[in-house]
C-alpha positions, 0 to 999 in steps of 0.5 A: 257132049255138044256143049262140052265140045263147043267149050273145048273148041273155045278154049275153056278149062275143064269143058266136060266138068262145067258142061255136066255141072250146067246141065245138072244145075238146070235139070235139078232146079227147073222141075222145082221152079216149075212146081213153085210157079204153077198156079194154086188154089191155096191161100195167097199172101206175103210173110215178111217176118223171118221165122214166123212161118216156120214157127207156124209149122209147129202147129201142123202135122209132122208130115206136112211140116217135113214136106214143107221144110224138106221141099224148100231145102231141096229147091236149090240143092242142085245149084248149091251142089254143082255151082262150085264144081262149075266155077272156081269163083263159087267155091265159097259157101257165102257166094253160093248163099248169095246166088241162091238167095238172089234166085230165091227172092226172084222166085218169091217175087214172081209168085207174088207178082204173077198172083199164082195163089201161093204164099210168098215168104221170107222163110222160103228164101231162108230155107232155099238158101240154107239148102243150097249151102248145105248141099255145097258143103256136102259136095265139098270133097268133090270140088275142093281138091281141084282148087290149089291149096290156099286159093279157096276163098273164105 
């Protein structure tokens, strides 16, 4: 409420909606990032070949593969779902993908540079980005109607 009130006083359009979106993005993303950047005893390394790590998941139990893929799809789900609500400029799935990919690359680089005992992979970036775009498309009916016809960027 304080953030919304501050924005209203500053003359922002839709201060409550953007404040709720901002809080949702942070609350829905920070726990995942915290988990990803927590040190682990697992194998460290870098995977730069697209889809190689995903192909390797075909040889592990289904439960392990589904947790790996599902978790990566959910990392930036809140960002993808709420970024178009927060900003009219982000009402294009390609822009949501660009933002999610940039943050995902940052997270993977941090995992490597901080030597957290985690495997940094281009496949994680692809899945994180795909998850953000999927959730942006799932929530499209919530934000698309607030944008005048003909002004949605493609």
